[in-house]
C-alpha positions in Angstrom: -50.7 177.7 -2.3 -48.4 178.7 0.5 -49.4 178.7 4.1 -49.3 182.5 4.1 -51.6 182.6 1.1 -54.1 180.2 2.7 -54.0 182.1 5.9 -54.7 185.4 4.2 -57.6 184.0 2.2 -59.2 182.5 5.2 -58.3 185.3 7.7 -56.3 182.9 9.9 -52.9 183.1 11.4 -50.2 181.3 9.4 -49.4 179.2 12.4 -52.9 177.9 12.5 -52.8 176.9 8.9 -49.5 175.1 9.4 -50.9 173.1 12.4 -54.1 172.3 10.5 -52.1 171.0 7.5 -49.9 168.9 9.8 -52.9 167.4 11.5 -54.5 166.6 8.1 -51.3 164.9 6.9 -51.0 162.9 10.1 -54.7 161.8 10.0 -54.5 160.7 6.4 -51.0 159.2 6.6 -49.9 161.4 3.7 -46.2 162.2 3.6 -46.6 165.5 1.7 -49.2 168.3 1.6 -50.1 167.5 -2.0 -51.5 164.0 -1.3 -54.5 165.1 0.9 -55.5 167.5 -1.9 -55.3 164.6 -4.4 -57.5 162.4 -2.1 -60.2 165.1 -2.0 -60.0 165.6 -5.8 -60.3 161.9 -6.5 -63.3 161.5 -4.1 -65.3 164.1 -6.1 
């Protein structure tokens, strides 16, 4: 999903989504936005 799509589905500003994704990537040490999603999928 694009940042715009995520923002629309959650009723957030696109900038807020971009910042949140950047923080998640920094916290998890993931170099791409796909890897945090894979971490979540694997933990289930």
